[in-house]
Backbone bond lengths (Angstrom), bond angles and torsions (degrees), N, CA, C in turn:
res aa  C-N    CA-C-N  psi(-1)  N-CA   C-N-CA  omega(-1)  CA-C   N-CA-C  phi
1 M - - - 1.443 - - 1.533 111.57 -
2 E 1.330 115.64 -25.72 1.467 118.66 178.56 1.524 110.90 -63.88
3 K 1.321 116.46 -34.48 1.457 120.16 178.92 1.532 110.40 -66.27
4 L 1.316 117.02 -37.25 1.464 121.50 176.64 1.522 109.97 -63.76
5 L 1.311 117.32 -45.31 1.463 121.08 179.47 1.524 110.89 -63.18
6 A 1.309 117.24 -43.56 1.466 120.47 178.38 1.531 110.36 -62.88
7 Y 1.331 116.43 -40.32 1.464 119.75 178.70 1.530 110.40 -64.15
8 L 1.320 117.30 -47.07 1.465 120.49 178.10 1.520 111.15 -56.91
9 N 1.322 116.34 -45.72 1.461 120.69 -177.90 1.523 112.94 -68.20
10 S 1.326 117.21 -19.83 1.464 120.24 -179.82 1.524 112.65 -82.16
11 L 1.335 116.59 -14.33 1.464 120.89 -175.48 1.521 111.77 -90.24
12 T 1.319 115.11 151.41 1.462 119.63 170.92 1.529 107.74 -71.38
13 K 1.308 117.84 165.42 1.470 121.46 179.59 1.529 109.94 -57.12
14 E 1.315 117.21 -45.22 1.465 121.37 179.96 1.531 111.28 -61.63
15 A 1.309 116.59 -42.84 1.462 120.61 179.57 1.528 111.19 -67.96
16 R 1.344 117.81 -35.30 1.471 120.72 176.85 1.521 110.71 -64.45
17 V 1.328 116.65 -42.52 1.468 120.65 178.52 1.523 109.79 -60.73
18 D 1.320 116.50 -45.53 1.469 120.82 179.00 1.531 110.51 -62.61
19 F 1.321 117.01 -44.36 1.458 122.08 -178.74 1.519 111.48 -59.53
20 V 1.323 117.55 -52.00 1.466 119.58 -176.81 1.522 111.67 -68.78
21 M 1.322 118.12 -32.19 1.462 120.18 176.26 1.523 110.36 -64.95
22 R 1.324 117.19 -44.59 1.468 120.51 178.89 1.521 111.37 -64.65
23 A 1.330 117.11 -30.03 1.460 121.31 179.59 1.531 112.31 -85.73
24 G 1.321 116.82 -9.26 1.458 120.07 178.63 1.514 114.34 73.94
25 T 1.321 116.24 36.69 1.464 120.71 -179.57 1.530 108.43 -144.57
26 T 1.319 116.69 -165.85 1.462 120.74 177.10 1.525 109.50 -127.37
27 E 1.304 114.90 156.74 1.462 119.63 177.12 1.523 110.23 -62.91
28 G 1.325 116.95 -41.19 1.462 120.98 179.68 1.524 112.20 -59.53
29 Y 1.335 116.10 -42.93 1.468 119.64 178.59 1.524 110.47 -62.24
30 L 1.327 117.01 -45.70 1.463 120.13 -178.34 1.515 111.37 -63.78
31 R 1.318 117.48 -43.64 1.470 119.99 -179.86 1.533 111.03 -64.72
32 K 1.336 116.58 -40.02 1.464 120.01 178.01 1.526 110.30 -65.92
33 A 1.336 117.00 -42.13 1.463 121.13 179.17 1.524 110.88 -61.28
34 V 1.327 116.76 -41.58 1.470 120.07 178.97 1.522 109.88 -64.44
35 S 1.331 117.37 -47.49 1.466 119.57 -176.67 1.527 112.00 -68.00
36 A 1.336 117.62 -31.86 1.466 121.09 179.88 1.527 112.02 -89.25
37 R 1.326 116.32 -0.83 1.469 121.51 -176.19 1.532 111.19 53.35
38 A 1.339 113.69 42.87 1.459 120.47 -179.50 1.526 110.48 -73.82
39 T 1.314 115.68 157.81 1.453 121.47 176.79 1.521 108.41 -92.68
40 L 1.320 116.55 118.63 1.454 121.37 178.42 1.524 109.58 -80.44
41 S 1.318 116.36 148.97 1.465 119.37 177.62 1.530 109.07 -67.62
42 E 1.323 114.91 155.42 1.465 119.85 178.67 1.530 110.25 -60.09
43 G 1.335 116.18 -40.06 1.462 119.94 179.81 1.519 111.87 -61.55
44 L 1.321 117.12 -42.44 1.464 120.21 178.57 1.520 110.23 -65.91
45 C 1.317 117.64 -39.40 1.467 120.09 177.60 1.531 110.49 -57.96
46 I 1.314 116.14 -44.84 1.468 120.56 179.67 1.523 110.50 -63.40
47 R 1.319 117.26 -43.61 1.475 120.21 179.67 1.523 111.27 -64.99
48 L 1.339 117.23 -37.82 1.468 120.51 178.50 1.524 110.87 -66.74
49 E 1.323 116.80 -39.77 1.460 119.61 177.27 1.526 110.66 -62.06
50 R 1.313 116.27 -46.01 1.467 120.21 179.35 1.524 111.67 -63.54
51 A 1.346 116.32 -47.21 1.465 120.73 -177.22 1.523 112.20 -65.28
52 S 1.331 117.07 -27.25 1.468 120.71 -179.92 1.533 111.74 -91.92
53 A 1.331 116.77 5.88 1.469 121.38 -176.40 1.530 110.20 54.51
54 R 1.331 115.24 40.57 1.465 124.61 177.14 1.535 114.01 69.42
55 A 1.333 117.20 15.94 1.470 119.00 173.39 1.526 109.76 -68.94
56 V 1.330 116.20 -31.26 1.462 122.94 174.35 1.519 106.01 -118.35
57 L 1.324 116.69 118.78 1.453 121.48 -177.34 1.525 111.31 -94.31
58 C 1.308 115.79 155.13 1.468 120.82 175.57 1.521 110.44 -53.57
59 E 1.324 116.27 -41.05 1.467 121.20 179.99 1.522 111.95 -60.52
60 D 1.331 117.95 -29.28 1.464 121.80 177.56 1.527 111.09 -70.40
61 L 1.327 116.22 -26.51 1.457 121.45 -173.29 1.521 113.75 -97.20
62 R 1.329 116.83 -34.43 1.466 121.67 -177.49 1.517 109.32 -140.42
63 A 1.324 117.19 90.65 1.467 121.24 179.39 1.524 111.49 -72.29
64 D 1.337 117.61 -14.45 1.460 121.49 -177.27 1.534 113.53 -82.23
65 V 1.325 117.61 -6.48 1.460 121.86 -178.41 1.526 109.23 -100.29
66 D 1.315 116.74 141.30 1.464 122.27 178.11 1.530 109.13 -81.97
67 W 1.324 115.30 76.20 1.467 120.66 -176.91 1.518 111.73 -66.54
68 A 1.323 118.45 -30.67 1.468 120.85 179.59 1.519 109.63 -60.77
69 H 1.309 117.67 -42.25 1.459 121.26 178.01 1.532 110.13 -63.74
70 T 1.319 115.92 -46.02 1.465 120.63 179.55 1.516 110.98 -61.81
71 R 1.321 117.75 -43.01 1.462 121.03 180.00 1.529 111.29 -63.14
72 N 1.333 117.58 -34.82 1.463 120.83 178.73 1.519 111.83 -68.83
73 L 1.329 118.27 -22.14 1.456 122.23 179.78 1.522 112.78 -88.27
74 M 1.324 116.81 -19.29 1.463 120.90 -176.47 1.521 110.29 -87.49
75 P 1.363 116.81 137.06 1.465 118.70 175.34 1.531 109.89 -67.25
76 P 1.323 117.20 149.93 1.468 119.15 178.63 1.519 110.40 -60.09
77 S 1.334 117.05 143.77 1.456 119.61 178.30 1.521 109.02 -63.24
78 G 1.324 115.44 140.38 1.458 120.65 -178.52 1.513 113.06 91.47
79 S 1.340 118.29 -9.85 1.447 120.42 -179.73 1.521 110.50 -80.79
80 A 1.300 117.30 164.01 1.457 121.61 179.16 1.527 110.82 -60.80
81 E 1.355 116.82 -37.39 1.454 120.01 179.09 1.537 111.35 -65.05
82 A 1.321 116.57 -39.81 1.465 120.65 179.83 1.519 110.14 -67.03
83 A 1.320 117.95 -35.78 1.458 121.40 -179.39 1.519 111.81 -66.03
84 H 1.326 117.29 -27.13 1.460 120.81 -178.25 1.506 112.98 -101.16
85 A 1.319 117.43 1.99 1.473 120.36 -177.82 1.510 111.45 -76.74
């Protein structure tokens, strides 16, 4: 979660608004979750990774999830399978 906070703090206000909108959440929710050490949903972790262009990885947010297994099940981005998912 520290990586998420550092990433948020590195962005301009405009970039933070864009980031949280693309992730489908709010800056306030993320900051509260970090300070409360809340557990983010797997779906939100994936959206945050995508919205940050992998600057913040799912593994940074939820070490308790077997992301390696999940990544092996997902088609590579840009592939025909990913386009139809």
